[in-house]
N, CA, C and O atoms as a Tinker XYZ file with bonds, in Angstrom:
   464  protein
     1  N     13.116000    2.582000   -5.133000    73     2
     2  CA    11.720000    2.131000   -4.804000    64     1     3
     3  C     11.485000    2.134000   -3.601000    63     2     4     5
     4  O     12.409000    1.803000   -2.858000    81     3
     5  N     10.286000    2.476000   -3.060000    73     3     6
     6  CA     9.916000    2.167000   -1.453000    64     5     7
     7  C      8.725000    1.549000   -1.267000    63     6     8     9
     8  O      7.787000    1.994000   -1.928000    81     7
     9  N      8.516000    0.625000   -0.529000    73     7    10
    10  CA     7.472000   -0.238000   -0.132000    64     9    11
    11  C      6.901000   -0.143000    1.059000    63    10    12    13
    12  O      7.590000   -0.437000    2.036000    81    11
    13  N      5.510000    0.288000    1.252000    73    11    14
    14  CA     5.105000    0.399000    2.704000    64    13    15
    15  C      3.754000   -0.950000    2.589000    63    14    16    17
    16  O      3.234000   -1.417000    1.576000    81    15
    17  N      3.592000   -1.163000    3.535000    73    15    18
    18  CA     2.669000   -2.129000    4.132000    64    17    19
    19  C      1.953000   -2.123000    5.131000    63    18    20    21
    20  O      2.513000   -2.132000    6.227000    81    19
    21  N      0.394000   -2.107000    5.050000    73    19    22
    22  CA    -0.368000   -1.757000    6.245000    64    21    23
    23  C     -1.028000   -3.591000    6.302000    63    22    24    25
    24  O     -1.826000   -4.114000    5.524000    81    23
    25  N     -0.396000   -4.149000    7.401000    73    23    26
    26  CA    -0.647000   -5.748000    7.217000    64    25    27
    27  C     -1.744000   -6.024000    8.385000    63    26    28    29
    28  O     -1.562000   -5.827000    9.587000    81    27
    29  N     -3.101000   -6.600000    7.676000    73    27    30
    30  CA    -4.103000   -7.143000    8.042000    64    29    31
    31  C     -4.785000   -6.218000    9.105000    63    30    32    33
    32  O     -4.998000   -6.451000   10.295000    81    31
    33  N     -5.049000   -5.197000    8.420000    73    31    34
    34  CA    -6.110000   -4.208000    9.512000    64    33    35
    35  C     -7.230000   -5.193000    9.618000    63    34    36    37
    36  O     -7.544000   -6.015000    8.758000    81    35
    37  N     -7.828000   -4.994000   10.854000    73    35    38
    38  CA    -9.185000   -6.059000   11.292000    64    37    39
    39  C    -10.419000   -5.182000   11.572000    63    38    40    41
    40  O    -10.548000   -4.423000   12.532000    81    39
    41  N    -11.303000   -5.404000   10.589000    73    39    42
    42  CA   -12.343000   -4.932000   10.712000    64    41    43
    43  C    -13.753000   -5.845000   10.764000    63    42    44    45
    44  O    -13.888000   -7.010000   10.391000    81    43
    45  N    -14.562000   -5.124000   11.230000    73    43    46
    46  CA   -15.771000   -5.845000   10.943000    64    45    47
    47  C    -17.022000   -5.456000    9.833000    63    46    48    49
    48  O    -17.833000   -4.551000   10.032000    81    47
    49  N    -17.002000   -6.172000    8.851000    73    47    50
    50  CA   -17.772000   -5.596000    7.921000    64    49    51
    51  C    -19.148000   -6.663000    7.384000    63    50    52    53
    52  O    -19.413000   -7.671000    8.040000    81    51
    53  N    -19.894000   -6.316000    6.218000    73    51    54
    54  CA   -21.078000   -7.330000    6.067000    64    53    55
    55  C    -20.870000   -7.307000    4.401000    63    54    56    57
    56  O    -21.522000   -6.705000    3.547000    81    55
    57  N    -19.576000   -8.296000    4.254000    73    55    58
    58  CA   -19.626000   -8.617000    2.721000    64    57    59
    59  C    -19.923000   -9.935000    2.736000    63    58    60    61
    60  O    -19.762000  -10.709000    3.680000    81    59
    61  N    -20.520000  -10.257000    1.273000    73    59    62
    62  CA   -20.800000  -11.557000    1.151000    64    61    63
    63  C    -21.959000  -11.943000    0.262000    63    62    64    65
    64  O    -22.926000  -11.182000    0.211000    81    63
    65  N    -21.948000  -12.901000   -0.342000    73    63    66
    66  CA   -23.385000  -13.197000   -1.411000    64    65    67
    67  C    -24.595000  -13.459000   -0.844000    63    66    68    69
    68  O    -25.622000  -13.087000   -1.412000    81    67
    69  N    -24.640000  -14.268000    0.583000    73    67    70
    70  CA   -25.869000  -14.636000    0.939000    64    69    71
    71  C    -26.270000  -13.325000    2.023000    63    70    72    73
    72  O    -25.606000  -12.465000    2.603000    81    71
    73  N    -27.569000  -13.640000    1.959000    73    71    74
    74  CA   -28.358000  -11.985000    2.755000    64    73    75
    75  C    -27.730000  -12.234000    4.201000    63    74    76    77
    76  O    -27.212000  -11.232000    4.692000    81    75
    77  N    -27.693000  -13.266000    4.878000    73    75    78
    78  CA   -27.405000  -13.594000    6.024000    64    77    79
    79  C    -25.872000  -12.745000    6.238000    63    78    80    81
    80  O    -25.664000  -11.972000    7.173000    81    79
    81  N    -25.047000  -13.022000    5.341000    73    79    82
    82  CA   -23.738000  -12.731000    5.606000    64    81    83
    83  C    -23.671000  -10.961000    5.544000    63    82    84    85
    84  O    -22.855000  -10.234000    6.110000    81    83
    85  N    -24.747000  -10.597000    4.714000    73    83    86
    86  CA   -24.507000   -9.042000    4.860000    64    85    87
    87  C    -25.580000   -8.481000    5.952000    63    86    88    89
    88  O    -25.860000   -7.285000    5.874000    81    87
    89  N    -26.235000   -9.319000    7.028000    73    87    90
    90  CA   -26.968000   -9.109000    7.808000    64    89    91
    91  C    -26.231000   -8.931000    9.107000    63    90    92    93
    92  O    -26.213000   -7.945000    9.843000    81    91
    93  N    -25.571000  -10.198000    9.245000    73    91    94
    94  CA   -24.877000  -10.477000   10.021000    64    93    95
    95  C    -23.255000   -9.800000   10.712000    63    94    96    97
    96  O    -22.798000   -9.401000   11.783000    81    95
    97  N    -22.861000   -9.994000    9.369000    73    95    98
    98  CA   -21.411000   -9.492000    9.033000    64    97    99
    99  C    -20.248000  -10.570000    9.578000    63    98   100   101
   100  O    -20.485000  -11.676000   10.063000    81    99
   101  N    -19.147000  -10.063000    9.407000    73    99   102
   102  CA   -18.055000  -10.989000    9.747000    64   101   103
   103  C    -16.590000  -10.406000   10.164000    63   102   104   105
   104  O    -16.436000   -9.185000   10.190000    81   103
   105  N    -15.792000  -11.056000   10.406000    73   103   106
   106  CA   -14.327000  -10.251000   10.639000    64   105   107
   107  C    -13.552000  -10.392000    9.264000    63   106   108   109
   108  O    -13.407000  -11.464000    8.677000    81   107
   109  N    -13.083000   -9.193000    8.839000    73   107   110
   110  CA   -12.422000   -9.329000    7.942000    64   109   111
   111  C    -10.695000   -8.565000    8.320000    63   110   112   113
   112  O    -10.400000   -7.778000    9.219000    81   111
   113  N     -9.910000   -9.110000    7.358000    73   111   114
   114  CA    -8.487000   -8.533000    7.314000    64   113   115
   115  C     -8.024000   -7.938000    6.115000    63   114   116   117
   116  O     -8.077000   -8.697000    5.148000    81   115
   117  N     -7.605000   -6.855000    5.906000    73   115   118
   118  CA    -7.106000   -6.287000    4.938000    64   117   119
   119  C     -5.780000   -5.789000    4.895000    63   118   120   121
   120  O     -5.396000   -5.018000    5.774000    81   119
   121  N     -5.037000   -6.146000    3.968000    73   119   122
   122  CA    -3.620000   -5.818000    3.882000    64   121   123
   123  C     -3.491000   -4.976000    2.438000    63   122   124   125
   124  O     -4.049000   -5.220000    1.368000    81   123
   125  N     -2.672000   -4.026000    2.742000    73   123   126
   126  CA    -2.493000   -3.344000    1.364000    64   125   127
   127  C     -0.743000   -2.762000    1.427000    63   126   128   129
   128  O     -0.241000   -2.157000    2.374000    81   127
   129  N     -0.158000   -3.094000    0.336000    73   127   130
   130  CA     0.886000   -2.802000    0.043000    64   129   131
   131  C      0.889000   -1.581000   -1.116000    63   130   132   133
   132  O      0.021000   -1.509000   -1.987000    81   131
   133  N      1.930000   -0.696000   -0.994000    73   131   134
   134  CA     1.967000    0.337000   -1.915000    64   133   135
   135  C      3.384000    0.584000   -2.059000    63   134   136   137
   136  O      4.111000    0.752000   -1.080000    81   135
   137  N      3.910000    0.617000   -3.584000    73   135   138
   138  CA     5.141000    0.934000   -3.937000    64   137   139
   139  C      5.204000    2.265000   -4.463000    63   138   140   141
   140  O      4.240000    2.601000   -5.152000    81   139
   141  N      6.199000    3.163000   -4.277000    73   139   142
   142  CA     6.348000    4.444000   -4.764000    64   141   143
   143  C      7.721000    5.010000   -4.763000    63   142   144   145
   144  O      8.588000    4.610000   -3.986000    81   143
   145  N      7.946000    6.137000   -5.825000    73   143   146
   146  CA     9.353000    6.431000   -5.940000    64   145   147
   147  C      9.143000    7.747000   -5.272000    63   146   148   149
   148  O      8.060000    8.317000   -5.405000    81   147
   149  N     10.274000    8.363000   -4.438000    73   147   150
   150  CA    10.181000    9.539000   -3.972000    64   149   151
   151  C     11.302000   10.187000   -3.434000    63   150   152   153
   152  O     12.368000    9.895000   -3.976000    81   151
   153  N     11.342000   11.040000   -2.454000    73   151   154
   154  CA    12.432000   11.502000   -1.671000    64   153   155
   155  C     12.983000   10.827000   -0.613000    63   154   156   157
   156  O     14.180000   10.943000   -0.349000    81   155
   157  N     12.103000   10.004000    0.139000    73   155   158
   158  CA    12.315000    8.992000    1.086000    64   157   159
   159  C     13.423000    7.943000   -0.005000    63   158   160   161
   160  O     13.324000    7.709000   -1.209000    81   159
   161  N     14.598000    7.412000    1.157000    73   159   162
   162  CA    14.766000    7.839000    2.543000    64   161   163
   163  C     15.527000    9.028000    2.972000    63   162   164   165
   164  O     15.734000    9.127000    4.182000    81   163
   165  N     16.014000   10.019000    2.128000    73   163   166
   166  CA    16.620000   11.199000    2.446000    64   165   167
   167  C     15.915000   11.955000    2.889000    63   166   168   169
   168  O     16.434000   12.800000    3.619000    81   167
   169  N     14.467000   12.015000    2.674000    73   167   170
   170  CA    13.583000   13.082000    3.705000    64   169   171
   171  C     13.126000   12.247000    4.836000    63   170   172   173
   172  O     13.121000   11.016000    4.818000    81   171
   173  N     12.802000   12.875000    5.668000    73   171   174
   174  CA    12.118000   12.982000    6.844000    64   173   175
   175  C     10.988000   13.119000    7.089000    63   174   176   177
   176  O     10.587000   13.060000    8.251000    81   175
   177  N     10.283000   13.309000    6.186000    73   175   178
   178  CA     9.168000   14.377000    6.278000    64   177   179
   179  C      8.109000   13.330000    5.938000    63   178   180   181
   180  O      8.404000   12.323000    5.294000    81   179
   181  N      6.533000   13.648000    6.499000    73   179   182
   182  CA     5.407000   12.753000    6.186000    64   181   183
   183  C      4.832000   13.207000    4.874000    63   182   184   185
   184  O      4.089000   12.440000    4.262000    81   183
   185  N      5.101000   14.315000    4.429000    73   183   186
   186  CA     4.810000   14.776000    2.993000    64   185   187
   187  C      5.380000   14.202000    1.878000    63   186   188   189
   188  O      4.851000   14.294000    0.771000    81   187
   189  N      6.594000   13.517000    2.109000    73   187   190
   190  CA     7.266000   12.766000    1.117000    64   189   191
   191  C      7.030000   11.049000    1.050000    63   190   192   193
   192  O      7.616000   10.223000    0.351000    81   191
   193  N      5.931000   10.860000    2.066000    73   191   194
   194  CA     5.729000    9.450000    2.079000    64   193   195
   195  C      4.198000    8.944000    2.011000    63   194   196   197
   196  O      3.440000    9.887000    1.781000    81   195
   197  N      3.822000    8.226000    2.093000    73   195   198
   198  CA     2.565000    7.524000    2.179000    64   197   199
   199  C      2.066000    7.666000    3.448000    63   198   200   201
   200  O      2.808000    7.305000    4.362000    81   199
   201  N      0.827000    8.171000    3.764000    73   199   202
   202  CA     0.278000    8.526000    4.966000    64   201   203
   203  C     -0.453000    7.138000    5.279000    63   202   204   205
   204  O     -1.434000    6.774000    4.631000    81   203
   205  N      0.068000    6.436000    6.261000    73   203   206
   206  CA    -0.782000    5.264000    6.788000    64   205   207
   207  C     -2.188000    5.716000    7.415000    63   206   208   209
   208  O     -3.099000    4.985000    7.026000    81   207
   209  N     -2.513000    6.536000    8.115000    73   207   210
   210  CA    -3.614000    7.022000    8.602000    64   209   211
   211  C     -4.696000    7.102000    7.471000    63   210   212   213
   212  O     -5.808000    6.582000    7.554000    81   211
   213  N     -4.164000    7.918000    6.259000    73   211   214
   214  CA    -5.001000    8.204000    5.295000    64   213   215
   215  C     -5.022000    6.760000    4.447000    63   214   216   217
   216  O     -6.086000    6.698000    3.830000    81   215
   217  N     -4.542000    6.079000    4.316000    73   215   218
   218  CA    -4.876000    4.794000    3.790000    64   217   219
   219  C     -5.811000    3.574000    4.739000    63   218   220   221
   220  O     -6.639000    2.730000    4.394000    81   219
   221  N     -5.341000    3.879000    5.806000    73   219   222
   222  CA    -6.517000    3.301000    6.973000    64   221   223
   223  C     -7.970000    3.366000    6.914000    63   222   224   225
   224  O     -8.811000    2.487000    7.106000    81   223
   225  N     -8.099000    4.750000    6.569000    73   223   226
   226  CA    -9.357000    5.699000    6.644000    64   225   227
   227  C    -10.090000    5.336000    5.366000    63   226   228   229
   228  O    -11.319000    5.337000    5.292000    81   227
   229  N     -9.234000    5.008000    4.305000    73   227   230
   230  CA    -9.741000    4.647000    3.172000    64   229   231
   231  C    -10.427000    3.491000    3.171000    63   230   232   233
   232  O    -11.534000    3.419000    2.638000    81   231
   233  N     -9.748000    2.289000    3.868000    73   231   234
   234  CA    -9.861000    1.194000    3.814000    64   233   235
   235  C    -11.076000    0.939000    4.744000    63   234   236   237
   236  O    -11.966000    0.200000    4.322000    81   235
   237  N    -11.184000    1.487000    5.964000    73   235   238
   238  CA   -12.368000    1.606000    6.978000    64   237   239
   239  C    -13.544000    2.393000    5.971000    63   238   240   241
   240  O    -14.690000    1.968000    6.119000    81   239
   241  N    -13.434000    3.026000    5.396000    73   239   242
   242  CA   -14.660000    3.812000    4.733000    64   241   243
   243  C    -15.299000    2.759000    3.586000    63   242   244   245
   244  O    -16.522000    2.626000    3.629000    81   243
   245  N    -14.604000    2.044000    2.620000    73   243   246
   246  CA   -14.706000    1.106000    1.836000    64   245   247
   247  C    -15.333000   -0.104000    2.226000    63   246   248   249
   248  O    -16.285000   -0.560000    1.592000    81   247
   249  N    -14.786000   -0.732000    3.382000    73   247   250
   250  CA   -15.036000   -1.787000    4.097000    64   249   251
   251  C    -16.653000   -1.524000    4.636000    63   250   252   253
   252  O    -17.547000   -2.370000    4.591000    81   251
   253  N    -16.754000   -0.391000    5.056000    73   251   254
   254  CA   -18.338000   -0.065000    5.494000    64   253   255
   255  C    -19.389000    0.126000    4.672000    63   254   256   257
   256  O    -20.543000    0.427000    4.976000    81   255
   257  N    -18.745000   -0.140000    3.222000    73   255   258
   258  CA   -20.172000   -0.153000    2.199000    64   257   259
   259  C    -20.070000   -1.785000    1.631000    63   258   260   261
   260  O    -19.099000   -2.352000    1.128000    81   259
   261  N    -21.430000   -2.301000    1.905000    73   259   262
   262  CA   -21.501000   -4.100000    1.801000    64   261   263
   263  C    -21.417000   -4.129000    0.133000    63   262   264   265
   264  O    -21.899000   -3.413000   -0.744000    81   263
   265  N    -20.687000   -5.144000    0.133000    73   263   266
   266  CA   -20.463000   -5.895000   -1.450000    64   265   267
   267  C    -20.528000   -7.227000   -1.112000    63   266   268   269
   268  O    -20.346000   -7.601000    0.046000    81   267
   269  N    -20.855000   -8.238000   -2.340000    73   267   270
   270  CA   -21.060000   -9.342000   -2.585000    64   269   271
   271  C    -20.151000   -9.893000   -2.773000    63   270   272   273
   272  O    -20.168000  -11.012000   -2.260000    81   271
   273  N    -19.167000   -9.621000   -3.368000    73   271   274
   274  CA   -17.461000  -10.258000   -3.853000    64   273   275
   275  C    -16.776000   -9.243000   -3.077000    63   274   276   277
   276  O    -17.019000   -8.049000   -2.903000    81   275
   277  N    -15.576000  -10.246000   -2.523000    73   275   278
   278  CA   -14.353000   -9.680000   -1.829000    64   277   279
   279  C    -13.482000   -9.009000   -2.911000    63   278   280   281
   280  O    -12.774000   -8.030000   -2.678000    81   279
   281  N    -13.602000   -9.697000   -4.282000    73   279   282
   282  CA   -12.578000   -8.950000   -5.394000    64   281   283
   283  C    -13.073000   -7.705000   -5.702000    63   282   284   285
   284  O    -12.328000   -6.797000   -6.072000    81   283
   285  N    -14.424000   -7.560000   -5.566000    73   283   286
   286  CA   -14.945000   -6.196000   -5.913000    64   285   287
   287  C    -14.553000   -4.876000   -4.386000    63   286   288   289
   288  O    -14.304000   -3.678000   -4.517000    81   287
   289  N    -14.612000   -5.470000   -3.427000    73   287   290
   290  CA   -14.071000   -4.661000   -2.118000    64   289   291
   291  C    -12.779000   -4.141000   -2.407000    63   290   292   293
   292  O    -12.430000   -2.961000   -2.434000    81   291
   293  N    -12.027000   -5.304000   -2.647000    73   291   294
   294  CA   -10.168000   -5.041000   -2.902000    64   293   295
   295  C    -10.142000   -3.973000   -3.955000    63   294   296   297
   296  O     -9.541000   -2.928000   -3.708000    81   295
   297  N    -10.785000   -4.158000   -5.193000    73   295   298
   298  CA   -10.661000   -2.861000   -6.098000    64   297   299
   299  C    -11.209000   -1.820000   -5.911000    63   298   300   301
   300  O    -10.981000   -0.940000   -6.740000    81   299
   301  N    -12.068000   -1.531000   -4.852000    73   299   302
   302  CA   -12.551000   -0.523000   -4.690000    64   301   303
   303  C    -11.462000    0.057000   -3.707000    63   302   304   305
   304  O    -11.103000    1.192000   -4.018000    81   303
   305  N    -10.968000   -0.378000   -2.792000    73   303   306
   306  CA    -9.916000    0.128000   -1.860000    64   305   307
   307  C     -8.816000    0.695000   -2.861000    63   306   308   309
   308  O     -8.396000    1.851000   -2.891000    81   307
   309  N     -8.391000   -0.514000   -3.782000    73   307   310
   310  CA    -7.175000   -0.023000   -4.315000    64   309   311
   311  C     -7.120000    1.417000   -5.230000    63   310   312   313
   312  O     -6.183000    2.196000   -5.408000    81   311
   313  N     -8.278000    1.436000   -5.647000    73   311   314
   314  CA    -8.919000    2.965000   -6.539000    64   313   315
   315  C     -8.914000    3.995000   -5.391000    63   314   316   317
   316  O     -8.687000    5.139000   -5.784000    81   315
   317  N     -9.058000    3.895000   -4.412000    73   315   318
   318  CA    -9.324000    5.096000   -3.388000    64   317   319
   319  C     -7.887000    5.078000   -3.070000    63   318   320   321
   320  O     -7.400000    6.192000   -3.258000    81   319
   321  N     -6.955000    4.125000   -2.616000    73   319   322
   322  CA    -5.651000    4.577000   -1.809000    64   321   323
   323  C     -4.753000    5.024000   -3.153000    63   322   324   325
   324  O     -3.808000    5.753000   -2.850000    81   323
   325  N     -4.860000    4.755000   -4.429000    73   323   326
   326  CA    -4.408000    5.510000   -5.758000    64   325   327
   327  C     -4.587000    7.033000   -5.752000    63   326   328   329
   328  O     -3.744000    7.834000   -6.157000    81   327
   329  N     -5.740000    7.322000   -5.264000    73   327   330
   330  CA    -6.168000    8.767000   -5.462000    64   329   331
   331  C     -5.486000    9.499000   -4.211000    63   330   332   333
   332  O     -5.456000   10.721000   -4.355000    81   331
   333  N     -5.078000    9.152000   -3.332000    73   331   334
   334  CA    -4.856000    9.796000   -1.847000    64   333   335
   335  C     -3.871000   11.012000   -2.378000    63   334   336   337
   336  O     -3.357000   10.932000   -3.494000    81   335
   337  N     -3.701000   11.849000   -1.737000    73   335   338
   338  CA    -2.534000   12.996000   -1.700000    64   337   339
   339  C     -0.991000   12.232000   -1.407000    63   338   340   341
   340  O     -0.977000   11.500000   -0.417000    81   339
   341  N     -0.061000   12.317000   -1.972000    73   339   342
   342  CA     1.199000   12.037000   -1.410000    64   341   343
   343  C      1.959000   11.669000   -2.830000    63   342   344   345
   344  O      1.711000   12.286000   -3.866000    81   343
   345  N      2.850000   10.660000   -2.758000    73   343   346
   346  CA     3.614000   10.434000   -3.781000    64   345   347
   347  C      2.849000    9.576000   -4.716000    63   346   348   349
   348  O      1.881000    8.935000   -4.306000    81   347
   349  N      3.269000    9.527000   -6.065000    73   347   350
   350  CA     2.402000    8.711000   -7.062000    64   349   351
   351  C      3.046000    7.100000   -6.563000    63   350   352   353
   352  O      4.209000    6.840000   -6.256000    81   351
   353  N      1.862000    6.170000   -6.607000    73   351   354
   354  CA     1.778000    4.876000   -6.209000    64   353   355
   355  C      2.159000    4.536000   -7.727000    63   354   356   357
   356  O      1.460000    4.865000   -8.685000    81   355
   357  N      3.566000    3.712000   -7.827000    73   355   358
   358  CA     3.594000    2.985000   -8.898000    64   357   359
   359  C      3.241000    1.701000   -9.258000    63   358   360   361
   360  O      3.191000    1.348000  -10.436000    81   359
   361  N      2.937000    0.813000   -8.112000    73   359   362
   362  CA     2.069000   -0.581000   -7.880000    64   361   363
   363  C      1.681000   -0.868000   -6.529000    63   362   364   365
   364  O      2.061000   -0.257000   -5.531000    81   363
   365  N      0.942000   -1.787000   -6.571000    73   363   366
   366  CA     0.489000   -2.148000   -5.348000    64   365   367
   367  C     -0.299000   -3.320000   -5.164000    63   366   368   369
   368  O     -0.525000   -3.979000   -6.179000    81   367
   369  N     -0.757000   -3.710000   -4.095000    73   367   370
   370  CA    -1.842000   -4.826000   -4.054000    64   369   371
   371  C     -2.773000   -4.604000   -2.562000    63   370   372   373
   372  O     -2.274000   -4.078000   -1.567000    81   371
   373  N     -3.968000   -5.026000   -2.609000    73   371   374
   374  CA    -5.096000   -4.953000   -1.614000    64   373   375
   375  C     -5.453000   -6.311000   -1.782000    63   374   376   377
   376  O     -5.813000   -6.837000   -2.835000    81   375
   377  N     -5.319000   -6.876000   -0.599000    73   375   378
   378  CA    -5.998000   -8.279000    0.006000    64   377   379
   379  C     -7.265000   -7.961000    1.050000    63   378   380   381
   380  O     -7.294000   -7.117000    1.946000    81   379
   381  N     -8.171000   -8.785000    0.699000    73   379   382
   382  CA    -9.234000   -8.749000    1.620000    64   381   383
   383  C     -9.885000   -9.975000    1.958000    63   382   384   385
   384  O    -10.774000  -10.460000    1.258000    81   383
   385  N     -9.412000  -10.546000    3.141000    73   383   386
   386  CA    -9.539000  -11.810000    3.651000    64   385   387
   387  C    -10.840000  -11.907000    4.917000    63   386   388   389
   388  O    -10.783000  -11.314000    5.994000    81   387
   389  N    -11.949000  -12.783000    4.474000    73   387   390
   390  CA   -12.975000  -13.156000    5.409000    64   389   391
   391  C    -12.589000  -14.077000    6.370000    63   390   392   393
   392  O    -12.490000  -15.267000    6.072000    81   391
   393  N    -12.392000  -13.727000    7.327000    73   391   394
   394  CA   -11.739000  -14.936000    8.641000    64   393   395
   395  C    -12.462000  -16.108000    8.689000    63   394   396   397
   396  O    -11.818000  -17.141000    8.504000    81   395
   397  N    -13.749000  -16.203000    8.909000    73   395   398
   398  CA   -14.620000  -17.388000    9.051000    64   397   399
   399  C    -15.677000  -17.331000    8.427000    63   398   400   401
   400  O    -16.807000  -17.108000    8.860000    81   399
   401  N    -15.124000  -17.658000    6.746000    73   399   402
   402  CA   -16.565000  -17.684000    5.738000    64   401   403
   403  C    -17.503000  -18.958000    6.010000    63   402   404   405
   404  O    -17.148000  -19.990000    6.581000    81   403
   405  N    -18.458000  -18.745000    5.615000    73   403   406
   406  CA   -19.537000  -19.839000    5.878000    64   405   407
   407  C    -19.051000  -20.927000    4.877000    63   406   408   409
   408  O    -19.894000  -21.007000    3.984000    81   407
   409  N    -18.319000  -21.546000    4.730000    73   407   410
   410  CA   -17.950000  -22.886000    3.949000    64   409   411
   411  C    -18.251000  -24.436000    4.595000    63   410   412   413
   412  O    -18.055000  -25.448000    3.922000    81   411
   413  N    -18.684000  -24.469000    5.796000    73   411   414
   414  CA   -18.872000  -25.661000    6.363000    64   413   415
   415  C    -17.572000  -26.674000    6.534000    63   414   416   417
   416  O    -17.619000  -27.892000    6.708000    81   415
   417  N    -16.323000  -25.777000    6.430000    73   415   418
   418  CA   -14.769000  -26.885000    6.738000    64   417   419
   419  C    -14.112000  -25.723000    7.488000    63   418   420   421
   420  O    -14.336000  -24.513000    7.456000    81   419
   421  N    -13.168000  -26.518000    8.224000    73   419   422
   422  CA   -12.070000  -25.674000    9.028000    64   421   423
   423  C    -11.379000  -24.866000    7.927000    63   422   424   425
   424  O    -11.005000  -25.544000    6.970000    81   423
   425  N    -11.122000  -23.480000    7.869000    73   423   426
   426  CA   -10.328000  -22.840000    6.986000    64   425   427
   427  C     -9.810000  -21.461000    7.664000    63   426   428   429
   428  O    -10.600000  -20.874000    8.402000    81   427
   429  N     -8.481000  -20.902000    7.442000    73   427   430
   430  CA    -8.093000  -20.004000    8.451000    64   429   431
   431  C     -8.836000  -18.449000    7.974000    63   430   432   433
   432  O     -9.158000  -17.521000    8.717000    81   431
   433  N     -8.963000  -18.548000    6.525000    73   431   434
   434  CA   -10.008000  -17.214000    5.943000    64   433   435
   435  C     -9.749000  -17.614000    4.327000    63   434   436   437
   436  O     -8.810000  -18.286000    3.899000    81   435
   437  N    -10.867000  -17.000000    3.537000    73   435   438
   438  CA   -10.931000  -16.859000    2.014000    64   437   439
   439  C    -10.288000  -15.424000    1.837000    63   438   440   441
   440  O    -10.236000  -14.559000    2.711000    81   439
   441  N     -9.906000  -15.351000    0.808000    73   439   442
   442  CA    -9.488000  -14.178000    0.516000    64   441   443
   443  C     -9.258000  -13.795000   -1.047000    63   442   444   445
   444  O     -8.975000  -14.731000   -1.794000    81   443
   445  N     -9.367000  -12.356000   -1.653000    73   443   446
   446  CA    -8.735000  -12.042000   -2.704000    64   445   447
   447  C     -7.947000  -10.844000   -2.853000    63   446   448   449
   448  O     -8.035000   -9.857000   -2.123000    81   447
   449  N     -7.102000  -10.994000   -3.923000    73   447   450
   450  CA    -6.055000   -9.774000   -4.061000    64   449   451
   451  C     -6.201000   -9.271000   -5.122000    63   450   452   453
   452  O     -6.224000   -9.997000   -6.115000    81   451
   453  N     -6.368000   -7.661000   -5.260000    73   451   454
   454  CA    -6.078000   -7.049000   -6.602000    64   453   455
   455  C     -5.025000   -6.357000   -6.555000    63   454   456   457
   456  O     -4.767000   -5.490000   -5.721000    81   455
   457  N     -4.346000   -6.719000   -7.478000    73   455   458
   458  CA    -2.887000   -5.990000   -7.888000    64   457   459
   459  C     -2.723000   -5.100000   -9.316000    63   458   460   461
   460  O     -3.331000   -5.266000  -10.373000    81   459
   461  N     -1.834000   -4.238000   -9.027000    73   459   462
   462  CA    -1.845000   -3.320000  -10.296000    64   461   463
   463  C     -0.505000   -2.890000  -10.225000    63   462   464
   464  O     -0.059000   -2.115000  -11.072000    81   463
């Protein structure tokens, strides 16, 4: 089994429960981990592995669609990356972190992870 990770893709998006969050937006970090079985490491062909650019594009497109809940965003991203061309993904996880959530306390981030 091979596992690839795109770690902490940084994007500006408009997710949140409060109207101000969806209006002003915030910085987010998205991490995607995908495990699959295939010809790698014997093969050295992009056709036999996860296309990082396609995963990053799927993340960018889903992050552009505002949602109230980070959990919902993580699920949508997971659904998109599982449908990409390439080797069949056996398991994975998507973590969406809001870097500066409006909580009134100092915090590194608030995040939600969807795993399958």
